[in-house]
PLY file of the C-alpha trace (Angstrom):
ply
format ascii 1.0
element vertex 166
property float x
property float y
property float z
element edge 165
property int vertex1
property int vertex2
end_header
-23.66 58.77 74.21
-25.94 58.25 71.20
-28.19 55.23 70.92
-27.41 52.38 68.52
-30.42 53.39 66.37
-29.05 56.92 66.11
-25.62 55.58 65.21
-27.12 53.40 62.49
-29.16 56.31 61.08
-26.02 58.44 60.98
-24.11 55.58 59.37
-26.89 55.08 56.83
-26.78 58.81 56.05
-23.00 58.69 55.56
-23.39 55.60 53.37
-26.05 57.34 51.25
-23.95 60.50 50.86
-20.80 58.56 50.00
-22.69 56.41 47.44
-24.29 59.54 45.93
-20.93 61.30 45.58
-19.34 58.19 44.05
-22.23 57.96 41.58
-21.79 61.58 40.53
-18.03 61.12 40.23
-18.50 58.01 38.09
-21.01 59.84 35.87
-18.84 62.92 35.43
-15.63 60.98 34.78
-17.34 58.58 32.37
-18.89 61.54 30.57
-15.49 63.20 30.32
-13.89 60.06 28.94
-16.68 59.61 26.41
-16.45 63.29 25.43
-12.74 62.96 24.73
-13.28 59.78 22.68
-16.04 61.37 20.59
-13.97 64.52 20.05
-10.91 62.55 18.98
-12.91 60.42 16.55
-14.67 63.52 15.18
-11.38 65.38 14.83
-9.74 62.60 12.86
-12.78 61.99 10.66
-13.65 65.61 9.90
-10.75 67.90 10.59
-7.50 66.00 10.91
-5.06 65.35 13.72
-4.31 69.03 14.44
-7.81 69.75 15.71
-7.57 66.99 18.34
-5.72 69.42 20.60
-8.70 71.79 20.41
-11.59 69.34 20.36
-10.41 66.87 23.02
-10.44 69.35 25.95
-13.79 70.74 24.80
-15.17 67.21 24.52
-13.89 66.40 28.00
-15.43 69.52 29.52
-18.75 68.99 27.77
-18.71 65.30 28.74
-17.94 66.01 32.39
-20.79 68.51 32.69
-23.26 66.37 30.77
-22.15 63.18 32.59
-22.63 64.84 35.98
-26.09 66.11 35.02
-27.23 62.81 33.53
-25.94 60.85 36.51
-27.94 62.75 39.16
-31.07 60.58 39.06
-29.25 57.22 38.71
-26.88 58.27 41.50
-29.73 59.15 43.85
-31.57 55.91 43.05
-28.39 53.83 43.41
-27.47 55.54 46.69
-30.97 54.94 48.06
-30.72 51.32 46.97
-27.35 50.84 48.69
-28.32 52.79 51.84
-31.50 50.71 52.11
-30.16 47.23 51.41
-26.77 47.23 53.14
-28.04 48.24 56.62
-30.82 45.66 56.26
-28.43 42.86 55.21
-25.61 43.87 57.58
-27.04 45.70 60.62
-23.96 44.76 62.68
-21.22 43.92 60.17
-18.80 41.32 61.48
-16.41 41.48 58.54
-15.73 43.65 55.54
-15.74 40.78 53.01
-19.49 40.10 53.20
-20.34 43.79 53.07
-17.98 44.30 50.10
-19.54 41.36 48.26
-23.06 42.73 48.69
-22.06 46.27 47.74
-20.32 44.90 44.67
-23.47 43.01 43.65
-25.58 46.13 44.14
-23.19 48.24 42.04
-23.17 45.64 39.25
-26.98 45.58 39.34
-27.18 49.37 39.03
-24.75 49.40 36.08
-26.59 46.54 34.35
-29.91 48.37 34.69
-28.34 51.55 33.27
-26.81 49.62 30.35
-30.18 48.02 29.65
-31.78 51.49 29.74
-29.26 52.72 27.15
-30.05 49.81 24.83
-33.80 50.24 25.30
-33.40 53.98 24.65
-31.66 53.23 21.36
-34.37 50.76 20.39
-37.21 53.11 21.35
-35.63 55.94 19.38
-36.77 54.13 16.26
-33.29 53.78 14.84
-33.14 50.02 15.41
-30.24 47.77 16.23
-28.04 49.24 13.52
-27.75 52.47 15.54
-26.38 50.55 18.54
-23.44 48.97 16.71
-21.35 52.18 16.27
-21.92 52.98 19.95
-20.70 49.61 21.26
-17.01 50.62 21.46
-17.95 53.69 23.50
-20.18 51.57 25.73
-17.36 49.03 26.19
-14.77 51.69 27.06
-17.25 53.43 29.34
-18.09 50.19 31.15
-14.40 49.37 31.50
-13.81 52.74 33.13
-16.90 52.34 35.32
-15.68 48.92 36.48
-12.33 50.41 37.55
-13.93 53.31 39.42
-16.64 51.18 41.02
-14.02 48.80 42.39
-12.58 51.71 44.34
-16.03 52.94 45.35
-16.93 49.46 46.66
-13.93 49.60 48.99
-14.83 53.10 50.14
-18.51 52.27 50.73
-17.60 49.08 52.57
-15.34 50.97 54.93
-17.99 53.64 55.54
-20.56 51.04 56.59
-18.11 48.84 58.48
-16.87 51.81 60.52
-20.45 52.95 61.17
-21.24 49.50 62.59
-18.46 49.57 65.18
0 1
1 2
2 3
3 4
4 5
5 6
6 7
7 8
8 9
9 10
10 11
11 12
12 13
13 14
14 15
15 16
16 17
17 18
18 19
19 20
20 21
21 22
22 23
23 24
24 25
25 26
26 27
27 28
28 29
29 30
30 31
31 32
32 33
33 34
34 35
35 36
36 37
37 38
38 39
39 40
40 41
41 42
42 43
43 44
44 45
45 46
46 47
47 48
48 49
49 50
50 51
51 52
52 53
53 54
54 55
55 56
56 57
57 58
58 59
59 60
60 61
61 62
62 63
63 64
64 65
65 66
66 67
67 68
68 69
69 70
70 71
71 72
72 73
73 74
74 75
75 76
76 77
77 78
78 79
79 80
80 81
81 82
82 83
83 84
84 85
85 86
86 87
87 88
88 89
89 90
90 91
91 92
92 93
93 94
94 95
95 96
96 97
97 98
98 99
99 100
100 101
101 102
102 103
103 104
104 105
105 106
106 107
107 108
108 109
109 110
110 111
111 112
112 113
113 114
114 115
115 116
116 117
117 118
118 119
119 120
120 121
121 122
122 123
123 124
124 125
125 126
126 127
127 128
128 129
129 130
130 131
131 132
132 133
133 134
134 135
135 136
136 137
137 138
138 139
139 140
140 141
141 142
142 143
143 144
144 145
145 146
146 147
147 148
148 149
149 150
150 151
151 152
152 153
153 154
154 155
155 156
156 157
157 158
158 159
159 160
160 161
161 162
162 163
163 164
164 165
């Protein structure tokens, strides 16, 4: 039978891997959604409604690939953050509610930092605040999608850690 320390290391590893995969899934799916939105807007502005059928799938594919690539570093950092804090705060979880609350707070923190990085990136690009305004609807839709997916990931991550603590 494995020692409790070994069980917790294995549980922490599973928590890290699950958080990493959720981060990559969130990045890829958000990229795909954004790609479709950009393609649809571009099609209507430049080409007309007929080209939506061509541009939307290409936008989705491009967005999925780019979203997955861009999300690698934030996913690793977020997974390290979750796999470090949750075992420290809940070494022997007694209930899922407290673990879910803390995971939810960590996920909101990661998303807030990424949103702040996007705004700072716009500002540092030298284009000023006026360049952010056209992007706000995309940011809002993206964050809405992220909130939906992260709600499911919070449940999944909570169960991974709660089961590891049994």
